[in-house]
Phi, psi and omega in degrees: 000131180292159179299324179295316181291326172300315176301313181300312179301314178296314176301314178296319173301312177301319179292320178296317182290331179277348175092011181269353172228124179257171180300332175296332178287341183264011176297153182273343181225129184232148170250126182249133173242125187259155179304330180277006178095348181287137182233145176202156179255145173235125180240109187278145171287161189300324178272002184062018177280338181221155170226135176262123184255131177224127176218171174300118184075012182209138169208153182198149174243119182250144181261145186291140178229172186291139179214142176284336181210140181072193174244142186231137179225141184208159177228014182101335174234324182252148181227127167243128183225127184228144173220115187062236181250021174244138183222165175228137175233122184248096180278315171199176184304337182266350186231069179249129180241120188248160172050042178284137181256136183241157173210150182294149177254000000 
């Protein structure tokens, strides 16, 4: 197991014990609805290394990347960042969807 993955597991375990992550947060498929009306789904891989983003007219598979807070996934052009049940999806500078609220599907 890589050092980064070990650190992630330790931090995640600590967060679960502290109550900042619930089992609902660890579901694999989420539907997000943004204040601007945009909707998308985020489907996490079993190991949480990837997330598939799907929306009308858009889909992407993003790899987990370093984040100081929450979880961040990127592919060089798009970024998905989530903390708890709130997310941001930055498809490009003209398509940034903020304060999206999610729930498991």
